[in-house]
C-alpha positions as CSV (number, residue, x, y, z in Angstrom):
1,X,3.1,-42.8,-30.4
2,X,-0.5,-43.6,-31.3
3,X,-3.3,-41.2,-30.7
4,X,-4.6,-43.4,-27.8
5,X,-1.2,-43.1,-26.0
6,X,-1.0,-39.3,-26.0
7,X,-1.1,-37.8,-22.6
8,X,-4.2,-35.8,-21.7
9,X,-3.9,-32.2,-20.6
10,X,-4.2,-32.0,-16.9
11,X,-7.3,-30.0,-15.9
12,X,-8.2,-29.6,-12.2
13,X,-10.4,-26.6,-11.5
14,X,-10.8,-27.4,-7.8
15,X,-7.0,-27.6,-7.4
16,X,-6.6,-24.3,-9.2
17,X,-9.3,-22.7,-7.0
18,X,-7.6,-24.2,-3.8
19,X,-4.2,-22.8,-4.9
20,X,-5.7,-19.4,-5.5
21,X,-7.5,-19.5,-2.1
22,X,-4.2,-20.5,-0.3
23,X,-2.3,-17.7,-2.1
24,X,-5.0,-15.2,-1.1
25,X,-4.9,-16.4,2.5
26,X,-1.1,-16.0,2.6
27,X,-1.2,-12.5,1.1
28,X,-4.0,-11.4,3.5
29,X,-2.1,-12.9,6.5
30,X,1.1,-11.2,5.4
31,X,-0.7,-7.8,5.1
32,X,-2.3,-8.1,8.5
33,X,0.9,-9.0,10.2
34,X,3.1,-6.5,8.4
35,X,0.5,-3.8,9.3
36,X,0.2,-5.0,12.9
37,X,3.9,-5.7,13.8
38,X,5.9,-4.0,11.1
39,X,8.3,-5.5,8.6
40,X,11.2,-6.6,10.8
41,X,9.0,-8.3,13.5
42,X,7.0,-10.2,11.0
43,X,8.4,-13.6,10.2
44,X,7.5,-16.1,7.4
45,X,6.7,-18.6,10.1
46,X,4.2,-16.2,11.7
47,X,2.6,-15.6,8.2
48,X,2.4,-19.3,7.7
49,X,0.7,-19.8,11.1
50,X,-1.7,-16.9,10.5
51,X,-2.6,-18.3,7.1
52,X,-2.9,-21.9,8.3
53,X,-0.2,-23.2,6.0
54,X,3.4,-24.3,6.2
55,X,6.3,-22.0,5.7
56,X,7.1,-24.0,2.6
57,X,3.7,-23.0,1.2
58,X,4.5,-19.4,2.0
59,X,7.8,-19.5,0.2
60,X,6.1,-21.1,-2.8
61,X,4.2,-17.8,-3.1
62,X,7.1,-15.4,-2.4
63,X,10.0,-14.5,0.0
64,X,9.4,-12.0,2.7
65,X,10.0,-8.8,0.7
66,X,7.8,-10.2,-2.1
67,X,5.1,-11.0,0.4
68,X,5.0,-7.4,1.5
69,X,4.7,-6.2,-2.1
70,X,2.0,-8.7,-2.8
71,X,0.1,-7.6,0.4
72,X,0.3,-4.0,-0.8
73,X,-1.0,-4.9,-4.3
74,X,-3.9,-6.7,-2.7
75,X,-4.7,-3.8,-0.3
76,X,-4.4,-0.9,-2.7
77,X,-7.5,-1.3,-4.8
78,X,-10.6,0.1,-3.2
79,X,-11.1,3.5,-4.8
80,X,-11.1,6.7,-3.0
81,X,-8.7,9.7,-2.9
82,X,-5.3,10.0,-1.5
83,X,-6.6,10.7,2.0
84,X,-8.8,7.6,1.9
85,X,-5.7,5.6,0.8
86,X,-3.6,6.9,3.6
87,X,-6.2,6.3,6.2
88,X,-6.7,2.7,5.0
89,X,-3.1,1.7,4.3
90,X,-0.9,3.7,6.7
91,X,0.1,0.7,8.8
92,X,1.1,-1.2,5.7
93,X,2.9,1.8,4.2
94,X,4.9,2.1,7.5
95,X,6.0,-1.5,7.0
96,X,6.8,-0.8,3.3
97,X,9.1,2.1,4.2
98,X,10.7,0.1,7.0
99,X,11.4,-2.7,4.5
100,X,12.8,-0.3,2.0
101,X,15.4,0.8,4.5
102,X,16.5,-2.8,5.1
103,X,15.9,-4.6,1.7
104,X,17.5,-3.4,-1.5
105,X,14.9,-5.4,-3.4
106,X,12.1,-3.2,-1.9
107,X,13.9,0.1,-2.0
108,X,13.3,0.8,-5.6
109,X,9.6,-0.2,-5.2
110,X,9.3,2.4,-2.4
111,X,10.9,5.1,-4.5
112,X,8.5,4.2,-7.3
113,X,5.6,4.4,-4.8
114,X,6.7,7.9,-3.7
115,X,7.1,9.1,-7.3
116,X,3.6,7.9,-8.1
117,X,2.2,9.6,-4.9
118,X,3.9,12.8,-5.9
119,X,2.5,12.6,-9.4
120,X,-1.0,12.1,-8.0
121,X,-0.6,15.1,-5.8
122,X,0.7,17.1,-8.8
123,X,-2.5,16.2,-10.7
124,X,-4.6,17.4,-7.8
125,X,-2.7,20.7,-7.6
126,X,-2.9,21.2,-11.4
127,X,-6.6,20.6,-11.3
128,X,-7.0,23.1,-8.6
129,X,-4.8,25.6,-10.4
130,X,-6.8,25.2,-13.6
131,X,-10.0,25.8,-11.6
132,X,-8.5,29.0,-10.2
133,X,-8.2,27.5,-6.7
134,X,-4.5,28.0,-6.2
135,X,-3.1,30.8,-4.1
136,X,-1.7,33.6,-6.4
137,X,2.1,33.3,-6.6
138,X,2.2,29.7,-5.5
139,X,3.8,27.6,-8.2
140,X,2.4,24.1,-8.9
141,X,5.7,22.5,-8.1
142,X,6.1,24.1,-4.7
143,X,2.5,23.4,-3.7
144,X,3.0,19.8,-4.8
145,X,6.2,19.4,-2.8
146,X,4.4,20.9,0.3
147,X,1.5,18.4,0.1
148,X,3.8,15.5,-0.7
149,X,5.8,16.2,2.4
150,X,2.8,16.7,4.7
151,X,0.3,14.0,3.4
152,X,2.2,10.9,4.4
153,X,1.5,7.7,6.4
154,X,3.6,9.4,9.1
155,X,1.1,12.2,9.6
156,X,-1.9,9.8,9.7
157,X,-0.1,7.4,12.1
158,X,0.7,10.3,14.5
159,X,-2.8,11.6,14.5
160,X,-4.6,8.2,14.7
161,X,-2.2,6.1,16.8
162,X,-0.5,8.7,19.0
163,X,-3.2,11.3,19.4
164,X,-6.3,9.0,19.2
165,X,-8.0,11.0,16.4
166,X,-10.9,9.3,14.7
167,X,-10.4,8.6,11.0
168,X,-13.3,11.1,10.2
169,X,-11.4,13.8,12.1
170,X,-8.2,13.1,10.4
171,X,-9.9,13.2,7.0
172,X,-11.5,16.5,7.8
173,X,-8.3,18.1,9.1
174,X,-6.2,16.8,6.1
175,X,-8.8,18.2,3.7
176,X,-8.5,21.5,5.6
177,X,-4.7,21.3,5.3
178,X,-4.9,20.8,1.6
179,X,-7.1,23.8,1.3
180,X,-4.9,25.9,3.4
181,X,-1.7,25.0,1.5
182,X,-3.3,25.6,-1.9
183,X,-5.5,28.6,-1.2
184,X,-4.0,30.2,1.9
185,X,-7.3,30.1,3.6
Protein backbone atom coordinates (compact mmCIF):
# COMPACT_ATOMS: atom_id res chain seq x y z
CA UNK A 1 0.00 0.00 0.00
CA UNK A 2 1.40 3.39 -0.87
CA UNK A 3 1.51 6.29 1.50
CA UNK A 4 -1.33 8.00 -0.34
CA UNK A 5 -3.61 4.97 0.07
CA UNK A 6 -3.27 4.70 3.86
CA UNK A 7 -6.45 5.39 5.74
CA UNK A 8 -6.59 8.54 7.76
CA UNK A 9 -7.38 8.45 11.43
CA UNK A 10 -11.00 9.40 12.06
CA UNK A 11 -11.24 12.56 14.13
CA UNK A 12 -14.67 14.03 14.81
CA UNK A 13 -14.66 16.28 17.88
CA UNK A 14 -18.31 17.30 17.40
CA UNK A 15 -19.37 13.66 17.30
CA UNK A 16 -17.38 12.93 20.46
CA UNK A 17 -18.97 15.93 22.20
CA UNK A 18 -22.44 14.87 21.04
CA UNK A 19 -21.89 11.32 22.33
CA UNK A 20 -20.71 12.68 25.70
CA UNK A 21 -23.77 14.95 25.91
CA UNK A 22 -26.09 12.04 25.08
CA UNK A 23 -24.43 9.86 27.71
CA UNK A 24 -24.74 12.65 30.29
CA UNK A 25 -28.42 13.13 29.42
CA UNK A 26 -29.06 9.40 29.85
CA UNK A 27 -27.22 9.22 33.19
CA UNK A 28 -28.99 12.33 34.48
CA UNK A 29 -32.41 11.06 33.34
CA UNK A 30 -31.74 7.69 34.96
CA UNK A 31 -30.77 9.36 38.23
CA UNK A 32 -33.88 11.54 38.25
CA UNK A 33 -36.21 8.63 37.53
CA UNK A 34 -34.56 6.18 39.96
CA UNK A 35 -34.73 8.86 42.66
CA UNK A 36 -38.36 9.75 41.87
CA UNK A 37 -39.84 6.29 41.24
CA UNK A 38 -37.40 3.77 42.69
CA UNK A 39 -35.50 1.03 40.94
CA UNK A 40 -38.29 -1.43 40.14
CA UNK A 41 -40.69 1.16 38.70
CA UNK A 42 -38.08 2.82 36.48
CA UNK A 43 -37.84 1.28 33.02
CA UNK A 44 -35.22 1.69 30.32
CA UNK A 45 -38.00 2.97 28.05
CA UNK A 46 -38.85 5.68 30.59
CA UNK A 47 -35.18 6.65 30.88
CA UNK A 48 -34.96 6.88 27.09
CA UNK A 49 -38.06 9.07 26.92
CA UNK A 50 -36.80 11.34 29.72
CA UNK A 51 -33.41 11.69 28.01
CA UNK A 52 -34.95 12.20 24.57
CA UNK A 53 -33.21 9.20 23.01
CA UNK A 54 -34.12 5.66 21.94
CA UNK A 55 -33.93 2.65 24.25
CA UNK A 56 -31.17 1.35 21.95
CA UNK A 57 -29.13 4.47 22.80
CA UNK A 58 -29.71 3.84 26.50
CA UNK A 59 -28.54 0.23 26.21
CA UNK A 60 -25.44 1.46 24.36
CA UNK A 61 -24.51 3.21 27.61
CA UNK A 62 -25.47 0.46 30.08
CA UNK A 63 -28.17 -1.95 31.19
CA UNK A 64 -30.57 -0.96 33.97
CA UNK A 65 -28.31 -1.93 36.92
CA UNK A 66 -25.38 -0.23 35.22
CA UNK A 67 -27.44 2.92 34.69
CA UNK A 68 -28.17 3.10 38.40
CA UNK A 69 -24.47 2.79 39.23
CA UNK A 70 -23.58 5.44 36.65
CA UNK A 71 -26.26 7.76 38.03
CA UNK A 72 -24.79 7.31 41.52
CA UNK A 73 -21.27 8.07 40.28
CA UNK A 74 -22.55 11.20 38.57
CA UNK A 75 -24.46 12.33 41.68
CA UNK A 76 -21.86 11.64 44.39
CA UNK A 77 -19.35 14.42 43.71
CA UNK A 78 -20.20 17.71 45.24
CA UNK A 79 -18.25 17.83 48.44
CA UNK A 80 -19.75 18.14 51.85
CA UNK A 81 -19.86 15.81 54.80
CA UNK A 82 -21.85 12.63 55.34
CA UNK A 83 -24.99 14.53 56.35
CA UNK A 84 -24.79 16.63 53.17
CA UNK A 85 -24.39 13.47 51.11
CA UNK A 86 -27.38 11.81 52.78
CA UNK A 87 -29.57 14.87 52.33
CA UNK A 88 -28.64 15.19 48.66
CA UNK A 89 -28.68 11.52 47.68
CA UNK A 90 -31.19 9.73 49.90
CA UNK A 91 -33.76 9.11 47.11
CA UNK A 92 -31.08 7.62 44.87
CA UNK A 93 -29.62 5.62 47.76
CA UNK A 94 -33.10 4.19 48.40
CA UNK A 95 -33.18 2.98 44.76
CA UNK A 96 -29.63 1.64 45.15
CA UNK A 97 -30.60 -0.50 48.16
CA UNK A 98 -33.77 -1.63 46.37
CA UNK A 99 -31.71 -2.69 43.35
CA UNK A 100 -29.22 -4.52 45.56
CA UNK A 101 -32.05 -6.69 46.88
CA UNK A 102 -33.13 -7.60 43.34
CA UNK A 103 -29.94 -7.56 41.26
CA UNK A 104 -26.93 -9.71 42.14
CA UNK A 105 -24.76 -7.42 39.99
CA UNK A 106 -25.64 -4.48 42.25
CA UNK A 107 -25.53 -6.32 45.57
CA UNK A 108 -21.74 -6.27 45.91
CA UNK A 109 -21.68 -2.61 44.92
CA UNK A 110 -24.15 -1.86 47.73
CA UNK A 111 -22.04 -3.79 50.22
CA UNK A 112 -18.98 -1.84 49.11
CA UNK A 113 -20.89 1.41 49.52
CA UNK A 114 -21.86 0.44 53.07
CA UNK A 115 -18.26 -0.57 53.90
CA UNK A 116 -17.03 2.83 52.66
CA UNK A 117 -19.76 4.65 54.59
CA UNK A 118 -18.79 2.84 57.79
CA UNK A 119 -15.10 3.59 57.18
CA UNK A 120 -15.91 7.30 56.76
CA UNK A 121 -17.85 7.25 60.01
CA UNK A 122 -14.98 5.47 61.75
CA UNK A 123 -12.62 8.25 60.62
CA UNK A 124 -15.04 10.83 62.04
CA UNK A 125 -15.26 8.97 65.36
CA UNK A 126 -11.47 8.50 65.57
CA UNK A 127 -10.93 12.21 64.87
CA UNK A 128 -13.33 13.08 67.68
CA UNK A 129 -11.67 10.52 69.99
CA UNK A 130 -8.22 11.97 69.28
CA UNK A 131 -9.58 15.45 70.05
CA UNK A 132 -10.94 14.19 73.40
CA UNK A 133 -14.55 14.52 72.22
CA UNK A 134 -15.63 10.92 72.77
CA UNK A 135 -17.60 9.88 75.81
CA UNK A 136 -15.36 8.05 78.33
CA UNK A 137 -15.76 4.30 78.06
CA UNK A 138 -17.27 4.41 74.56
CA UNK A 139 -15.07 2.37 72.22
CA UNK A 140 -14.50 3.72 68.70
CA UNK A 141 -16.00 0.56 67.17
CA UNK A 142 -19.23 0.78 69.15
CA UNK A 143 -19.63 4.51 68.44
CA UNK A 144 -18.99 3.83 64.76
CA UNK A 145 -21.59 1.06 64.66
CA UNK A 146 -24.16 3.25 66.38
CA UNK A 147 -23.68 6.10 63.91
CA UNK A 148 -23.56 3.71 60.96
CA UNK A 149 -26.95 2.28 61.99
CA UNK A 150 -28.55 5.67 62.67
CA UNK A 151 -27.19 7.87 59.85
CA UNK A 152 -28.76 6.27 56.79
CA UNK A 153 -30.92 7.27 53.87
CA UNK A 154 -33.81 5.66 55.80
CA UNK A 155 -33.55 8.21 58.60
CA UNK A 156 -33.43 11.14 56.20
CA UNK A 157 -36.33 9.81 54.11
CA UNK A 158 -38.51 9.36 57.18
CA UNK A 159 -37.83 12.87 58.45
CA UNK A 160 -38.05 14.67 55.10
CA UNK A 161 -40.66 12.65 53.21
CA UNK A 162 -42.86 11.34 56.00
CA UNK A 163 -42.57 14.07 58.63
CA UNK A 164 -42.03 17.04 56.32
CA UNK A 165 -38.89 18.31 58.03
CA UNK A 166 -36.81 20.86 56.16
CA UNK A 167 -33.33 19.81 55.12
CA UNK A 168 -31.90 22.45 57.48
CA UNK A 169 -33.82 20.94 60.41
CA UNK A 170 -32.70 17.42 59.48
CA UNK A 171 -29.08 18.61 59.27
CA UNK A 172 -29.31 20.28 62.68
CA UNK A 173 -30.91 17.26 64.35
CA UNK A 174 -28.49 14.75 62.79
CA UNK A 175 -25.55 16.85 63.96
CA UNK A 176 -27.11 16.86 67.45
CA UNK A 177 -27.52 13.08 67.20
CA UNK A 178 -23.85 12.67 66.32
CA UNK A 179 -22.89 14.80 69.30
CA UNK A 180 -25.20 12.91 71.64
CA UNK A 181 -23.93 9.49 70.54
CA UNK A 182 -20.28 10.50 70.78
CA UNK A 183 -20.24 12.71 73.87
CA UNK A 184 -23.41 11.74 75.71
CA UNK A 185 -24.55 15.33 75.82
